[in-house]
N, C-alpha and C positions, 0 to 999 in steps of 0.2 A: 545514416548520418555519420559523417566522418568526425574525428577528434577536433579537427579545425573548425567544423561547423558548430560543434558543441561549445566552443569557446567564444562564439560570436555574442556581441552584446545585444540585449533585448530589455525592454521595459516590461515588468510583470507586476501588476497591481500597483503601478506607480513607482516601482523601485527598479533601480538599475541592477541587472544580473546578467548571467549568461544562459544559453539554452541548457547547458548542463545543470545549472542551478534550478531552472524551471523543472527539468526532469526529476532532479532530486526531491524537490518540494512535492511534486505530483505523486512520486513513488511513496513518500512518507504519508502523504494525505490518504492515499488509497489504503495503505496498511492500517491507518487509524480507523477508517470506516469498516474494514474487515474485523478489527477487534470489537468494534461496537456491535456489528452484526452477530458475531459469535456470542458475546455476552447476552444480547437480546434473545437469541435463539435458545441459549441454555436456560434463561429465566422462564421461557415458554416450554421447557421440557424437550427441546430438540437438540440432539447431539450432532455436531458436525461429523460428516462421514469419515473424515481422516482420524477422528478421535474415537470412533467406535471400535470395539475389540470383538473378536469372534470367539474368545475364550481359549484359543490355542496356546497362548503364552502364559496362561494362569497355571 
């Protein structure tokens, strides 16, 4: 998608925005869900793989 396409107007949930605005919203929304999943996993004793340590840096 070109920069010009990203600046095209679109309705999103009844609001006027651009495709860039929709992309920005979806990106933030996805990050919020990831944060919720990480918190839920940790409550259930699961550590995300990228947070696990092998003890080499200790």
